[in-house]
Residue frames relative to the residue before (quaternion, step in Angstrom):
aa qw qx qy qz dx dy dz
X 1.0000 0.0000 0.0000 0.0000 0.00 0.00 0.00
X 0.4338 -0.6958 0.5193 0.2409 3.59 -1.00 0.89
X 0.4388 -0.6427 0.5670 0.2699 3.46 -1.25 0.72
X 0.6948 -0.4842 0.3289 0.4179 3.44 -1.36 0.41
X 0.6839 0.4793 -0.3188 0.4482 3.69 0.89 -0.81
X 0.6570 0.4952 -0.3557 0.4434 3.68 1.12 -0.27
X 0.4839 0.6842 -0.4173 0.3515 3.64 1.30 -0.24
X 0.5532 -0.5934 0.4655 0.3539 3.64 -0.94 0.66
X 0.5468 -0.6154 0.4338 0.3662 3.64 -1.04 0.57
X 0.6644 -0.5311 0.3472 0.3950 3.63 -1.18 0.48
X 0.6697 0.5409 -0.3171 0.3980 3.51 1.00 -0.73
X 0.6521 0.5013 -0.2790 0.4956 3.42 1.36 -0.63
X 0.6455 0.5057 -0.3049 0.4843 3.52 1.20 -0.43
X 0.5174 0.7270 -0.3691 0.2599 3.48 1.13 -0.70
X 0.6787 0.4992 -0.2699 0.4661 3.52 0.82 -1.09
X 0.6528 0.5046 -0.3033 0.4766 3.68 1.03 -0.83
X 0.6743 0.5001 -0.2933 0.4574 3.46 0.85 -0.98
X 0.6643 0.4896 -0.3115 0.4711 3.67 1.01 -0.77
X 0.6662 0.4873 -0.3110 0.4712 3.57 1.13 -0.47
X 0.6578 -0.5254 0.2970 0.4507 3.63 1.24 0.10
X 0.4584 0.6840 -0.4790 0.3041 3.71 1.15 -0.04
X 0.3428 -0.7581 0.5196 0.1942 3.72 -0.25 1.27
X 0.6391 0.5404 -0.3411 0.4280 3.60 0.96 -0.97
X 0.6317 0.5225 -0.2660 0.5071 3.65 1.01 -0.94
X 0.6580 0.4924 -0.3216 0.4703 3.61 0.94 -0.89
X 0.6600 0.5103 -0.3320 0.4403 3.61 0.86 -0.85
X 0.6637 0.4850 -0.3290 0.4648 3.55 0.95 -0.95
X 0.6215 0.5471 -0.3410 0.4451 3.65 0.89 -0.97
X 0.6847 0.4693 -0.3081 0.4649 3.72 0.75 -0.98
X 0.6489 0.4765 -0.3577 0.4733 3.61 0.91 -0.75
X 0.6576 0.5421 -0.3316 0.4046 3.67 0.86 -0.65
X 0.7379 0.4044 -0.2208 0.4932 3.54 1.05 -0.78
X 0.4520 0.7427 -0.4244 0.2531 3.51 1.22 -0.46
X 0.6457 0.5257 -0.3200 0.4519 3.70 0.92 -0.81
X 0.6550 0.5476 -0.2635 0.4491 3.45 1.02 -0.98
X 0.6804 0.4738 -0.2477 0.5013 3.56 1.07 -1.00
X 0.6353 0.5483 -0.3123 0.4452 3.46 0.96 -0.85
X 0.6746 0.4948 -0.2848 0.4680 3.61 0.91 -0.92
X 0.6086 0.5347 -0.3340 0.4818 3.55 1.07 -0.67
X 0.7170 0.4818 -0.2204 0.4530 3.57 0.71 -1.29
X 0.6462 0.4959 -0.3326 0.4752 3.68 0.91 -0.78
X 0.6465 0.5105 -0.3601 0.4379 3.70 0.84 -0.85
X 0.7101 0.4511 -0.2645 0.4714 3.70 1.01 -0.67
X 0.7804 0.3606 -0.1510 0.4880 3.62 0.80 -1.09
X 0.2145 -0.7745 0.5404 0.2491 3.64 1.24 -0.67
X 0.8639 0.1154 -0.0842 0.4830 3.72 -0.42 -1.02
X 0.7204 0.4114 -0.2338 0.5070 3.62 1.12 -0.71
X 0.2516 0.8224 -0.4713 0.1957 3.60 1.21 0.45
X 0.6240 0.5550 -0.3275 0.4420 3.57 1.12 -0.63
X 0.6808 0.4828 -0.2732 0.4784 3.42 1.00 -1.04
X 0.6209 0.5320 -0.3335 0.4693 3.55 1.03 -0.70
X 0.6531 0.5297 -0.2986 0.4513 3.50 0.89 -0.82
X 0.6305 0.5140 -0.3108 0.4916 3.57 0.96 -0.84
X 0.7244 0.4504 -0.2865 0.4362 3.52 0.80 -0.92
X 0.6190 0.5256 -0.3220 0.4867 3.50 1.20 -0.51
X 0.6541 0.4716 -0.3436 0.4813 3.63 0.85 -0.66
X 0.5946 0.5468 -0.3348 0.4851 3.55 1.04 -0.77
X 0.6887 0.4650 -0.2838 0.4784 3.68 0.84 -0.84
X 0.5838 0.5264 -0.3642 0.4994 3.61 1.14 -0.67
X 0.6942 0.5066 -0.2957 0.4172 3.62 0.75 -1.06
X 0.7063 0.4413 -0.2655 0.4856 3.54 0.97 -0.77
X 0.7536 0.4115 -0.2289 0.4586 3.60 0.99 -0.62
X 0.4237 0.7479 -0.4526 0.2373 3.57 1.20 -0.25
X 0.6505 0.5512 -0.3197 0.4134 3.46 0.94 -0.80
X 0.6242 0.5346 -0.3253 0.4678 3.61 1.23 -0.45
X 0.5550 0.6101 -0.4005 0.3992 3.69 1.04 -0.48
X 0.1787 -0.8247 0.5327 0.0641 3.58 -0.52 1.19
X 0.7580 0.3542 -0.1852 0.5154 3.51 1.24 -0.67
X 0.2999 -0.7594 0.5258 0.2386 3.76 -0.21 1.00
X 0.6424 0.5398 -0.3758 0.3934 3.67 0.85 -0.53
X 0.6493 0.4759 -0.2868 0.5193 3.55 1.30 -0.43
X 0.2635 0.7856 -0.5256 0.1926 3.75 1.15 0.20
X 0.7763 0.3931 -0.2361 0.4326 3.61 0.35 -1.22
X 0.5871 0.5255 -0.3654 0.4956 3.68 1.10 -0.52
X 0.6507 0.5118 -0.2973 0.4757 3.59 0.90 -0.94
X 0.6959 0.4506 -0.3025 0.4703 3.59 0.77 -0.92
X 0.6421 0.4952 -0.3448 0.4729 3.66 1.06 -0.63
X 0.6359 0.5075 -0.3208 0.4850 3.70 1.01 -0.56
X 0.5979 0.5015 -0.3132 0.5413 3.70 1.08 -0.70
X 0.7000 0.4929 -0.2862 0.4302 3.61 0.68 -0.90
X 0.6754 0.5226 -0.2644 0.4481 3.43 0.84 -1.00
X 0.5713 0.6327 -0.2543 0.4567 3.42 1.30 -1.10
X 0.7438 0.4333 -0.1791 0.4764 3.40 0.71 -1.43
X 0.6254 0.5315 -0.3642 0.4402 3.56 1.02 -0.69
X 0.6630 0.4942 -0.3197 0.4626 3.49 0.88 -1.02
X 0.6400 0.4963 -0.3803 0.4466 3.68 0.83 -0.72
X 0.6339 0.5494 -0.3361 0.4282 3.49 0.96 -0.75
X 0.6253 0.5322 -0.3109 0.4786 3.48 0.94 -1.02
X 0.6848 0.4778 -0.3174 0.4495 3.47 0.75 -0.95
X 0.6244 0.5563 -0.3432 0.4277 3.64 0.93 -0.99
X 0.8099 0.3029 -0.1453 0.4808 3.58 0.69 -1.20
X 0.3969 -0.7369 0.4174 0.3539 3.61 1.37 -0.04
X 0.1399 0.8320 -0.4992 0.1975 3.49 1.15 0.85
X 0.3451 -0.7011 0.5834 0.2213 3.53 -1.02 0.83
X 0.0987 -0.8361 0.5356 0.0651 3.52 -0.52 0.92
X 0.0438 0.7499 -0.6525 0.1000 3.48 -1.33 0.82
X 0.5265 -0.6514 0.4682 0.2816 3.49 -1.30 0.71
X 0.1718 -0.8129 0.5460 0.1071 3.64 -0.14 1.25
X 0.6320 0.5658 -0.3442 0.4024 3.61 1.13 -0.42
X 0.3899 0.7167 -0.4732 0.3323 3.54 1.32 0.12
X 0.5830 0.6272 -0.3203 0.4051 3.43 1.18 -0.90
X 0.6753 0.5306 -0.2229 0.4613 3.50 1.02 -1.16
X 0.6985 0.5000 -0.2666 0.4371 3.54 1.14 -0.82
X 0.6372 0.5435 -0.3208 0.4424 3.58 1.18 -0.44
X 0.0937 -0.8447 0.5267 -0.0159 3.46 -0.75 1.22
X 0.6167 0.5750 -0.3442 0.4129 3.45 1.33 -0.46
X 0.8163 -0.0017 0.0557 0.5749 3.53 0.34 -1.17
X 0.4291 -0.7089 0.4933 0.2646 3.75 -0.60 1.03
X 0.6151 0.5668 -0.3505 0.4214 3.66 1.09 -0.51
X 0.5779 0.6240 -0.3680 0.3757 3.49 1.24 -0.58
X 0.5631 0.5813 -0.3573 0.4662 3.52 1.26 -0.87
X 0.6831 0.5121 -0.3085 0.4196 3.64 0.78 -1.13
X 0.6644 0.5213 -0.2580 0.4694 3.56 1.07 -0.89
X 0.6390 0.5410 -0.3240 0.4404 3.45 1.00 -0.82
X 0.6786 0.4779 -0.2754 0.4850 3.47 0.99 -1.13
X 0.6525 0.4839 -0.3675 0.4528 3.69 0.89 -0.63
X 0.6579 0.5040 -0.3427 0.4424 3.60 0.92 -0.61
X 0.6475 0.4862 -0.3273 0.4871 3.59 1.06 -0.89
X 0.6215 0.5326 -0.3594 0.4483 3.71 0.94 -0.53
X 0.6680 0.4746 -0.3213 0.4747 3.65 1.07 -0.57
X 0.6276 0.5479 -0.3793 0.4026 3.61 1.08 -0.33
X 0.6273 -0.5017 0.4040 0.4377 3.63 -1.18 0.25
X 0.6126 -0.5208 0.4304 0.4102 3.54 -1.35 0.34
X 0.6395 0.5091 -0.3549 0.4537 3.68 0.89 -0.65
X 0.6669 0.4783 -0.3180 0.4748 3.66 0.92 -0.60
X 0.6175 0.5156 -0.3095 0.5069 3.60 1.06 -0.79
X 0.6574 0.4893 -0.3640 0.4426 3.71 0.78 -0.67
X 0.7282 0.4486 -0.3120 0.4136 3.59 0.71 -0.91
X 0.5981 0.5263 -0.3374 0.5015 3.62 1.23 -0.71
X 0.6346 0.5227 -0.3323 0.4623 3.60 0.94 -0.70
X 0.6984 0.4747 -0.2684 0.4635 3.53 0.76 -0.97
X 0.5851 0.5620 -0.3280 0.4839 3.53 1.22 -0.76
X 0.6669 0.5488 -0.2606 0.4316 3.52 0.98 -0.99
X 0.6906 0.4525 -0.2374 0.5119 3.49 1.33 -0.56
X 0.6100 -0.6363 0.2795 0.3808 3.41 1.45 0.23
X 0.4483 0.6982 -0.4609 0.3149 3.56 1.26 0.12
X 0.3331 -0.7085 0.5577 0.2757 3.66 -0.92 0.66
X 0.7384 -0.4248 0.2694 0.4491 3.48 -1.41 0.03
X 0.6679 0.5107 -0.3413 0.4202 3.62 0.90 -0.67
X 0.6356 0.4916 -0.3260 0.4979 3.54 1.10 -0.65
X 0.6764 0.4671 -0.3455 0.4526 3.59 0.81 -0.59
X 0.5564 0.5553 -0.3852 0.4834 3.60 1.15 -0.57
X 0.6776 0.5056 -0.3087 0.4358 3.57 0.74 -0.94
X 0.7158 0.4900 -0.2595 0.4245 3.54 0.93 -1.01
X 0.7071 0.4400 -0.1993 0.5164 3.44 1.23 -0.96
X 0.2697 -0.7660 0.5054 0.2916 3.73 1.36 -0.35
X 0.3933 0.6487 -0.4828 0.4375 3.48 0.77 1.31
X 0.4687 -0.6047 0.5152 0.3862 3.62 -1.09 0.44
X 0.6830 -0.5106 0.3666 0.3720 3.49 -1.34 0.75
X 0.6630 0.5299 -0.3025 0.4337 3.61 0.76 -1.02
X 0.6603 0.4793 -0.3128 0.4862 3.66 1.00 -0.67
X 0.6507 0.4827 -0.3315 0.4834 3.59 1.02 -0.53
X 0.6579 0.4964 -0.3425 0.4511 3.60 1.00 -0.63
X 0.6464 0.4983 -0.3213 0.4802 3.62 1.07 -0.70
X 0.5846 0.5809 -0.3261 0.4630 3.60 1.17 -0.84
X 0.7175 0.4974 -0.2124 0.4389 3.37 0.92 -1.14
X 0.5751 0.5727 -0.2982 0.5023 3.47 1.18 -0.65
X 0.6898 0.4664 -0.2544 0.4919 3.48 0.73 -1.42
X 0.6569 0.4850 -0.3539 0.4561 3.81 0.76 -0.99
X 0.6761 0.4793 -0.3478 0.4384 3.68 0.65 -0.70
X 0.6493 0.5012 -0.3175 0.4758 3.51 0.96 -0.71
X 0.6404 0.5058 -0.3102 0.4876 3.61 0.90 -1.01
X 0.6281 0.5166 -0.3441 0.4693 3.71 0.87 -0.86
X 0.7062 0.4689 -0.3041 0.4348 3.56 0.73 -1.05
X 0.5952 0.5649 -0.3308 0.4660 3.56 1.11 -0.68
X 0.7448 0.4476 -0.2102 0.4481 3.46 0.69 -1.13
X 0.6331 0.5418 -0.3038 0.4619 3.48 1.38 -0.51
X 0.5496 0.6595 -0.3737 0.3511 3.55 1.04 -0.64
X 0.6751 0.4768 -0.2792 0.4889 3.61 0.92 -1.02
X 0.6469 0.5371 -0.3068 0.4460 3.59 0.98 -0.89
X 0.6455 0.5869 -0.2867 0.3960 3.63 1.03 -0.85
X 0.6072 0.6057 -0.3123 0.4085 3.48 1.33 -0.59
């Protein structure tokens, strides 16, 4: 039996998985599961496993529609974020970006303050800040959240302002 490190890369498995090779599909899904789980957990927190399962199922079902293999990881990211947001809405999960802690290198307490501030924001504001942290632009966020682009822009503006207002007392 091959170890995980001996498996072919997802991009080499992609054409075979798209053509119906179930063995390649299984290896492909296994290879992307950590990436998908990390994205889903950061948005749904406690319901990350459910969101991950839904996202992997959506990838499995939609893989045949992917036309550009180079866009695979971006497409998986979009599918994962969309399914995580759906799961969060379904279960009423409060979302926040748990990976902010890992991104902080200067002062370890900053991560604690960031998480505290994020938890004090509304779910809608945490969602747009989390999606922005993952590199989605306003149009991508609008698609994922099923909202008009203008609504996403105003939400992002307000979320940033509220974050900054909430951060000021914490910084003292």
